[in-house]
N, C-alpha and C positions, 0 to 999 in steps of 0.2 A: 504494500500500500504506500510505502514511503517513496518509492520510485515513481509512482503515478502522480503523487503530489508535486514532485520536482518537475516532472514533464509538463504538467498543467501550468506551473509557475513560469517555466521557460517559454511556453507558448504565449502566455499573457504578456510577459515583459518583452518578448521578442516582437510581438505585434505593436506594443506601445512604442518601442524604439523605432520600428519601421514607420509608424504614423508620424512620429515626431520629425524624423528625417524628411519624409515626404512633405510635411507642412512647411518646414524651414526652406526647402528648395523652392516651393511655390511662392513663399513670402519674399524670397530674394528676387523673383522675376517681376514683382510689382502687383498692383491690385487687379489688373486685368487677368492675370493668370489664375486668380482664385475666384473670378466671377463665374456664375453658373451659366450665363449666356455667352461667354467668351467665344465658343466655337462658331456661333452664328452672328456675332457682333459685326456690324458694318462700319461703325465709327468708334473712335477712341473716347473713353469716358470723359477725359478732360476737355475735349473739343465740343461737347454737347452744350447747347444753349438751353439750360433747364427751364428758364422762364418761358421760352417759346414752346417747349415740349409740354409743359403744364397747361399753357393757354390752349394749345391744340387739343389736349385731352379733355379740357373742360368744355370745349365747343361741342363735342359729340354727345 
């Protein structure tokens, strides 16, 4: 039973380490790398005129 506990612990800590490394690599790339619409994004987030976008959305 002791070996099973060690294996479960290694799996949990291994996945936590993997997630941490993956997060830091994405964070180094900038905010667009972590955006959920990044694959289909047509414009950069910094170039968007948010006042215009909100005004267009309120017209509909």
